[in-house]
ZALUM-774791 format. One record per residue (C-alpha): x, y, z; residue in three letters. Coordinates in steps of 0.5 Angstrom, whole numbers, padded with zeros to 4 digits, always signed. Each point is the difference from the previous one (the first is absolute). Example, Ala and Ser with C-alpha at 12.3 -4.5 7.8 and 13.67 -1.06 7.14 Angstrom:
<sites>
+0025-0009+0016ALA/+0002+0007-0002SER/
</sites>
This chain:
<sites>
+0006+0028+0032MET/-0001-0006+0005ASN/+0006-0003-0001LEU/+0006+0001+0006ARG/+0007-0003-0002THR/+0004-0002+0006THR/+0007-0003+0001HIS/+0003-0005+0005PHE/+0007-0002+0002ASP/+0001-0006+0003TYR/+0006-0005+0002SER/+0002-0002-0007ASN/-0006+0002-0003ALA/-0004+0006-0002LYS/-0008+0001-0002ALA/-0003+0005-0005ASP/-0008+0000+0002ILE/-0006+0004-0004VAL/-0006+0000+0004CYS/-0007+0002-0003PHE/-0005+0002+0005ASP/-0007+0003-0003ALA/-0002+0000+0007ASP/-0004-0006+0000THR/+0001-0007+0004GLU/+0005-0002-0006VAL/+0007+0003+0000ARG/+0004-0003-0005GLU/+0008-0001+0001TYR/+0005-0002-0005HIS/+0007-0001+0002ALA/+0007-0002-0003MET/+0005-0003+0005ILE/+0007+0000-0003HIS/+0006-0003+0003ILE/+0006+0006+0002THR/+0006-0005+0001ASP/+0002-0004-0007THR/+0005-0004+0004THR/-0004-0003+0005LEU/-0001-0008-0002PRO/-0007-0002-0002TYR/-0003-0002+0007ALA/+0002+0006+0003GLN/-0003+0004-0006GLN/-0007-0004+0001LEU/+0000+0001+0008ASP/+0001+0008-0002ALA/-0006+0000-0004VAL/-0004-0004+0005MET/+0002+0005+0005ASN/-0002+0006-0004ALA/-0006-0003-0001TYR/-0002-0001+0007ASP/+0002+0007+0002ALA/-0004+0002-0006LEU/-0006-0003+0003ARG/+0001+0002+0007SER/+0001+0007-0003GLN/-0007-0001-0003TYR/-0003-0005+0005PRO/-0008+0001-0003ASP/+0003-0003-0007THR/+0000-0007-0003GLN/+0004-0002-0006ALA/-0005-0002-0006VAL/+0006-0002-0005PHE/+0007-0001+0000LYS/+0005-0001-0005ARG/+0007-0002+0001TYR/+0006+0001-0005PHE/+0005-0005+0000LEU/+0007+0000-0003SER/+0000-0008+0000ASP/-0006-0003+0002ALA/+0002-0007+0000ALA/+0005+0001+0006ASN/-0005+0006+0003GLN/-0007-0002-0001ALA/-0001-0005+0006ASP/+0003+0005+0005ASP/-0005+0005-0002VAL/-0006-0005+0001ILE/+0003-0002+0006ALA/+0001+0007+0003SER/-0006+0003-0002ASP/-0006-0002+0004LEU/-0005+0006-0002THR/-0006-0003-0002LEU/-0001+0004-0007CYS/+0001-0001-0008ALA/+0008-0001-0001LYS/+0003+0000-0006SER/+0007-0002-0001ILE/+0004+0000-0006ILE/+0007+0001-0002GLN/+0001+0007-0003GLN/+0007+0002+0003ALA/+0000+0007+0003PRO/+0005+0004-0004LEU/+0002+0004+0006ASN/+0005-0006+0001GLY/-0004-0003+0006THR/-0003-0007+0000LYS/-0007+0001+0002ILE/-0005+0006+0000ALA/-0008+0000+0002LEU/-0006+0004-0002TRP/-0006+0000+0005VAL/-0007+0002-0001TYR/-0003+0002+0006MET/-0007+0002+0002MET/-0004+0002+0006THR/-0007-0001+0002GLY/-0001-0007-0004VAL/-0001-0007+0002GLU/+0004-0005-0003THR/+0000-0008-0001ARG/+0002-0005-0004PHE/-0006-0004-0004ASN/-0001-0007-0002LYS/+0002+0002-0007SER/+0007+0002+0002GLY/-0001+0007-0001LEU/+0001+0005+0005TYR/-0006+0005+0002GLU/+0001+0007+0002VAL/-0007+0002+0002ARG/-0003+0007+0001HIS/-0007+0002-0002GLY/-0003-0003-0006ALA/+0006-0002-0003PHE/+0005-0006+0001ARG/+0006+0001-0003HIS/+0003-0007-0002LEU/+0008-0001+0000TYR/+0004-0006-0003ASN/+0007+0000+0000ALA/+0006-0005-0002SER/-0005-0005-0004ALA/+0004-0005-0004HIS/+0000-0007-0002ASN/+0005-0005-0004LEU/-0004-0001-0006ALA/+0005-0002-0006ALA/+0001+0007-0003ASN/-0002+0007+0001SER/-0006+0000-0004GLU/-0003-0006+0003TYR/+0002+0003+0007GLN/-0003+0007-0002MET/-0006-0003-0002ARG/-0001-0005+0006LEU/+0001+0006+0005LEU/-0005+0004-0004PHE/-0005-0006+0000ASN/+0001-0001+0008GLU/-0001+0008+0001TYR/-0006+0000-0004ILE/-0003-0006+0005MET/+0003+0004+0006GLN/-0004+0006-0002LEU/-0006-0004-0001ALA/+0000-0003+0007GLU/+0000+0008+0002GLU/-0006+0001-0005GLY/+0004+0004-0005CYS/+0003+0000-0007LYS/+0006+0001-0003LEU/-0003+0005-0005SER/-0004+0004+0005GLU/+0004+0000+0006ASN/+0007-0001-0001CYS/+0004+0007+0000ILE/+0007-0002+0000ARG/+0005-0005-0002THR/+0008-0001+0000TRP/+0003-0006-0004LEU/+0007-0002+0002PHE/+0003-0004-0006VAL/+0007-0004+0001ASN/+0004+0002-0006ASP/-0004+0005-0003ILE/+0003+0000-0006ASP/-0001-0008-0001LEU/-0007-0001+0004ASN/-0004+0007-0001TYR/-0003-0003-0007GLY/-0003-0006+0004GLY/-0003+0005+0005VAL/-0003+0004-0005VAL/-0003-0005-0004ARG/-0003-0003+0007ALA/-0003+0007+0002ARG/-0003+0001-0007ASN/-0004-0006+0000GLN/-0002+0000+0007VAL/-0003+0007-0001PHE/-0003-0002-0006PHE/-0004-0005+0003THR/-0002+0005+0006GLN/-0003+0005-0005GLY/+0007+0005+0001LEU/+0001+0002-0007THR/+0002+0007-0004VAL/-0007+0001+0000HIS/-0002-0001+0007THR/+0006+0002+0005HIS/+0007-0004+0002PHE/+0003+0001+0007ILE/+0005+0005+0003ALA/+0007-0005+0000SER/+0007+0000+0001THR/+0004-0006-0004GLY/+0007+0000+0002ILE/+0006-0004+0001GLY/+0000-0003+0007GLY/+0002-0007+0003ARG/-0003-0004+0005GLN/+0005-0004+0005GLN/-0002-0007-0004ASP/+0004+0001-0007PRO/-0006-0004-0003ASN/-0005+0005+0001VAL/+0000+0004-0006LEU/-0006+0004+0002SER/-0003+0003+0006GLN/-0006+0005+0001MET/-0002+0005+0005ASP/-0008+0003+0000ASN/-0004+0005+0003TYR/-0008+0000-0001ALA/-0006+0003+0003ILE/-0006-0003+0002ALA/-0006+0004+0000GLY/+0003+0005-0005ILE/-0005+0003-0005ARG/+0002+0001-0007PRO/-0001+0008+0000GLU/+0005+0000+0005GLN/+0006-0003-0005ILE/+0003+0004-0005ARG/+0005-0002-0005HIS/+0006+0005-0002LEU/+0003+0000-0007TYR/+0004+0007-0001ALA/-0001-0001-0008PRO/+0004+0006-0001THR/+0006-0004+0003HIS/-0001-0007+0000LEU/-0004-0005-0005ASN/-0004-0006+0002ARG/+0003-0006+0003THR/-0004-0004-0005SER/+0004+0003-0006ASP/+0006-0004+0002TYR/-0004-0007+0002GLY/+0000+0001+0007VAL/-0006+0001+0005SER/+0000+0005+0006PHE/-0002+0007+0001GLU/+0005+0006+0001ARG/-0003+0002+0006GLY/-0007+0000+0004THR/-0003+0004+0005CYS/-0005-0001+0005VAL/-0005+0005+0004ASP/-0003+0000+0006TYR/-0004+0005+0004ALA/+0007+0003+0003ASP/+0006-0002-0004ARG/+0002-0002-0007ARG/+0005-0006+0000GLN/+0004+0000-0007VAL/+0004-0006-0002PHE/+0005+0001-0005ILE/+0003-0006-0004SER/+0007-0001-0002GLY/+0002+0006-0004THR/+0006+0001-0005ALA/+0003+0004-0005SER/-0005-0001-0006ILE/-0005+0004-0004ASN/-0007+0000-0003ASN/+0002-0004-0005LYS/+0003-0006+0004GLY/+0007+0002-0002GLU/+0006+0000+0005ILE/+0002+0007+0001MET/+0008+0002+0001PHE/+0003-0007-0001PRO/+0006-0001+0004LYS/+0000+0007+0004ASP/-0003-0002+0007VAL/+0000+0008+0002VAL/-0005+0002-0006ARG/-0004-0007+0001GLN/-0001+0002+0008THR/-0002+0007-0002TYR/-0005-0003-0005ARG/-0002-0005+0005MET/-0002+0006+0005TRP/-0004+0003-0006GLU/-0004-0006-0001ASN/-0001-0001+0007VAL/-0002+0007+0001GLU/-0005+0000-0006ALA/-0003-0006+0003LEU/-0001+0003+0007LEU/-0003+0006-0003GLY/-0005-0004-0003GLU/-0002-0001+0007ALA/+0001+0007+0002GLU/+0006-0002+0004CYS/+0007+0002-0001THR/+0007-0002+0003PHE/-0002+0003+0007ASP/-0006-0005+0001ASP/+0005-0006-0001VAL/+0001-0004+0006THR/+0005-0005-0002MET/+0004-0002-0006MET/+0004-0006-0003ILE/+0005+0001-0005VAL/+0003-0006-0004TYR/+0007+0001-0003LEU/+0002-0006-0006ARG/+0007+0002+0001ASP/+0003+0001+0007LEU/+0006+0005-0002ALA/-0006+0005-0002ASP/-0001+0001+0008TYR/+0004+0005+0001GLY/-0003+0005-0005LEU/-0007-0002+0001VAL/+0000+0000+0008SER/+0003+0007-0001THR/-0006+0002-0004LEU/-0005-0003+0005PHE/+0003+0003+0006GLU/+0000+0007-0003GLU/-0007+0000-0002ARG/-0003-0005+0005PHE/+0005+0001+0007HIS/-0004-0003+0006GLY/-0005-0003-0004ARG/-0001-0008+0001PRO/+0003-0003-0007TYR/+0005-0005-0001ILE/+0004-0002-0006ILE/+0001-0007-0001VAL/+0004-0005-0005HIS/-0006-0003-0005ALA/+0000-0001-0007SER/-0006+0004-0004VAL/-0004-0004-0005CYS/+0003+0003-0006ARG/+0008+0000-0001PRO/+0000+0007-0002GLY/-0003+0003+0006TRP/+0005+0001+0005LEU/-0004+0003+0005ILE/-0007-0001+0003GLU/-0004+0003+0006MET/-0007-0001+0003GLU/-0003+0004+0005CYS/-0007+0001+0005MET/-0003+0006+0001ALA/-0006+0003+0004VAL/-0003+0006+0001ARG/-0006+0003+0004GLN/-0007+0001-0004ILE/-0007+0001+0002ALA/-0005-0004-0003ASP/-0006-0002+0004LYS/-0003-0004-0005ARG/+0005-0005+0002LEU/+0002-0004+0006PRO/+0006+0001+0004GLU/+0006-0004+0000PHE/
</sites>
């Protein structure tokens, strides 16, 4: 294994870190920073997160952040302070998805060594190494009339940003995250917009879609009904990308009218990166498994994720980060016990966020990486 797991305790915070090291210039780090004192007011919790991140950077001085996501309990009253406090130059996603350990803020940060970074004129954040430019976009939003118009405009703007970088949505975008304010009400509009835009871009059931998580999440402005994060790669070859289906466990998403891939893996000369979309307790007929039973839904969700990882010749041992979404915060005690028993010390977070179908009590996404050796491909 090329993954190393480390834990650090800081003042009022802790960090779980996984490092992938293939003995090349680019090492990858995923860290989850959590607050340890739930009694602190928000300002002190924010300071503790920022101080923990600064300490983490001093412990890994040759790294730089390429992507951050802040999970907040009350974005309307907290997001401005995050923006003012974090001066790091990287793609930053800020979303109201309350950490369910009773704190007000948590941070996922993705760091790398040996890369060059900058913000491009397109607005996308570029991480360059070798033949590739990794392009991140975070917290994109607008104030169009409804969720459908907002999502259509978000995708249209992103398509233009990619065009400025010499890229296409269909060829270069690897991963999206779609956050929907009041998902039970507004998800239908998001789905319609994505389906329509994808069709115009040649993304169909006969070609492919894009790995994605569509999940409940709120921006600080309540009029923002749809928010989007994206990841694309300039310079990627079609033969480097493979989509994951796990047909023994999961159906095609198009069966119930949505358009995303269950997972995607990308191969380089030295590593395989795997992006698992939001995955819940479902079978290969699209039916919800174990309604109203969060424990059995958790086990089935894990089984589905393992099937997708297996298709990429990976296991949970290769997973570098996990985000777990719970519809009902009262389920946190049970679910956190299950995750802690299986994944103690790994970078994961459990947040409060409604899943797109009311019967799904839990959903998770993850990223994984494993070393491979394929001299036909360029290095990461």
